[in-house]
C-alpha positions in Angstrom: -100.6 95.6 -107.8 -101.5 97.7 -110.8 -102.6 94.6 -112.7 -105.1 93.6 -110.0 -106.7 97.0 -109.8 -107.0 97.2 -113.5 -108.7 93.8 -113.6 -110.9 94.8 -110.7 -112.0 97.9 -112.6 -112.9 95.8 -115.6 -114.9 93.4 -113.4 -116.8 96.1 -111.7 -117.5 97.9 -114.9 -119.0 94.7 -116.3 -121.3 94.4 -113.3 -122.9 97.8 -113.7 -123.9 97.1 -117.3 -127.7 96.9 -117.4 -129.7 95.0 -119.9 -132.3 97.2 -121.8 -135.9 96.8 -120.7 -139.0 97.1 -122.8 -140.6 100.4 -121.8 -143.4 100.1 -124.4 -144.7 96.8 -123.1 -148.5 96.9 -122.7 -150.5 95.1 -120.1 -153.2 93.2 -121.7 -156.7 94.5 -120.9 -159.2 92.4 -119.1 -162.4 91.4 -120.9 -164.5 93.8 -118.7 -161.9 96.6 -118.8 -163.2 100.2 -119.0 -163.5 101.3 -122.6 -164.4 104.9 -121.8 -164.9 107.4 -119.0 -168.4 106.2 -118.4 -167.2 102.7 -117.8 -164.3 104.0 -115.5 -166.8 106.1 -113.6 -169.1 103.1 -113.0 -166.2 100.8 -112.0 -164.9 103.5 -109.6 -168.4 103.8 -108.0 -168.4 100.0 -107.4 -165.0 100.3 -105.7 -166.1 103.1 -103.3 -169.4 101.4 -102.7 -167.5 98.3 -101.4 -165.2 100.6 -99.4 -168.0 102.4 -97.6 -169.7 99.1 -96.8 -166.4 97.7 -95.4 -166.1 100.9 -93.3 -169.4 100.3 -91.6 -167.9 97.1 -90.2 -164.5 98.6 -89.3 -165.7 101.9 -87.6 -167.5 100.2 -84.7 -164.2 98.3 -83.9 -162.3 101.5 -84.0 -164.8 103.3 -81.8 -164.6 100.4 -79.3 -160.8 100.6 -79.2 -160.7 104.4 -78.8 -160.6 106.0 -75.3 -160.8 109.7 -76.0 -164.5 110.8 -75.7 -164.2 113.3 -78.6 -162.7 110.6 -80.8 -165.3 108.0 -79.9 -168.0 110.5 -80.7 -166.4 111.5 -84.0 -166.1 107.8 -85.1 -169.7 107.2 -84.1 -170.9 110.3 -86.0 -168.9 109.3 -89.1 -170.4 105.8 -89.0 -173.9 107.4 -89.3 -172.6 109.6 -92.2 -171.1 106.5 -93.9 -174.5 104.8 -93.9 -175.9 107.9 -95.6 -173.0 108.0 -98.0 -173.9 104.4 -99.0 -177.4 105.6 -99.8 -176.0 108.4 -101.9 -174.0 105.9 -103.9 -177.1 103.8 -104.4 -178.8 107.0 -105.7 -175.9 107.4 -108.2 -176.4 103.9 -109.4 -180.1 104.5 -109.8 -179.5 107.7 -111.7 -177.2 105.7 -114.0 -180.0 103.0 -114.3 -177.6 100.5 -112.9 -178.0 98.0 -110.0 -175.8 99.0 -107.0 -172.9 96.6 -107.1 -169.8 96.4 -104.9 -166.4 95.5 -106.2 -163.6 94.8 -103.7 -161.4 97.9 -103.3 -157.9 96.7 -102.6 -156.8 100.1 -101.5 -159.4 100.4 -98.8 -158.8 96.8 -97.7 -155.1 97.7 -97.2 -156.0 100.8 -95.2 -158.4 98.9 -93.0 -155.8 96.1 -92.5 -153.3 98.7 -91.5 -155.8 100.3 -89.0 -156.4 96.9 -87.5 -152.6 96.3 -87.1 -152.2 99.7 -85.4 -154.9 98.8 -82.9 -153.3 95.4 -82.2 -149.8 96.9 -81.9 -150.5 99.9 -79.6 -151.1 100.3 -75.9 -154.7 101.3 -75.1 -155.1 105.0 -74.3 -153.6 108.0 -76.0 -151.1 106.1 -78.0 -153.8 103.9 -79.5 -156.1 106.9 -80.0 -153.3 108.7 -81.9 -152.8 105.6 -84.1 -156.6 105.3 -84.7 -156.6 109.0 -85.9 -153.6 108.4 -88.2 -155.3 105.3 -89.7 -158.6 107.1 -90.0 -157.1 110.1 -91.7 -155.4 107.8 -94.3 -158.9 106.5 -95.0 -160.3 110.0 -95.2 -157.6 111.1 -97.6 -158.3 108.1 -99.8 -162.0 108.9 -99.8 -161.4 112.6 -100.5 -159.3 111.7 -103.5 -161.8 109.2 -104.7 -164.9 111.4 -104.3 -163.1 114.3 -105.9 -162.2 112.2 -108.9 -165.7 110.8 -109.2 -167.2 114.3 -109.0 -164.9 115.4 -111.8 -166.0 112.4 -113.9 -169.7 113.1 -113.1 -169.3 116.7 -114.2 -167.7 115.8 -117.5 -170.3 113.1 -118.1 -173.1 115.5 -117.2 -174.4 113.2 -114.5 -176.0 116.0 -112.4 -177.7 113.8 -109.9 -174.5 111.8 -109.3 -172.5 115.0 -109.0 -174.8 116.4 -106.4 -174.5 113.2 -104.3 -170.8 112.9 -104.7 -170.1 116.6 -103.7 -172.2 116.1 -100.5 -170.1 113.1 -99.5 -166.9 114.8 -100.5 -167.7 117.7 -98.2 -168.4 115.3 -95.3 -165.1 113.5 -95.8 -163.2 116.8 -95.7 -165.1 117.9 -92.6 -164.3 114.5 -90.9 -160.6 114.8 -91.8 -160.5 118.4 -90.3 -162.3 117.2 -87.1 -159.7 114.4 -86.7 -156.9 116.9 -87.0 -158.5 119.1 -84.4 -158.9 116.2 -82.0 -155.3 115.1 -82.5 -154.0 118.7 -82.1 -156.0 119.5 -78.9 -153.8 117.6 -76.5 -154.3 114.0 -77.7 -150.9 113.7 -79.5 -149.2 115.4 -76.5 -150.7 112.8 -74.1 -149.4 110.0 -76.4 -145.7 111.2 -76.0 -145.4 109.4 -72.7 -148.1 106.8 -73.3 
């Protein structure tokens, strides 16, 4: 009996031994990789430009699937804001003497896909409205993080026109997020408890 347990201990000890990994391995940079903060700023503008354009297609679908009148109005209002935000991004590109260019934003695509899934997997009414708010706030939080970062880059790069445009949009995104919280908190989430 003792022999078996001793050999079992040796076997299990062997199993837990891990092979060392290379922690200093570097990912090779792409040819068009950002070389400095200015490149990173421009690349990030392209990402959010794509994201805002994608939102102009997603928001009408969300509005159509919502039932709460306050939520429908908030989505409609934010659609109009989003169109203005696209114009602000175009003003940033112009200030940088660059042509506005969109580059697919994988993060926003994932958030929009999740929002679509929520609408497909929820019962119409308060439950779906609560899900739409959750999905919308994830988008808003991503945008708040992105615009906050871009504004910080613009400040360091002394891109005053871009900074002004980005701060305006950042404020709108924060206001939208706060409005969605108020809509959810004023009875909507409670109605969703029982469907």
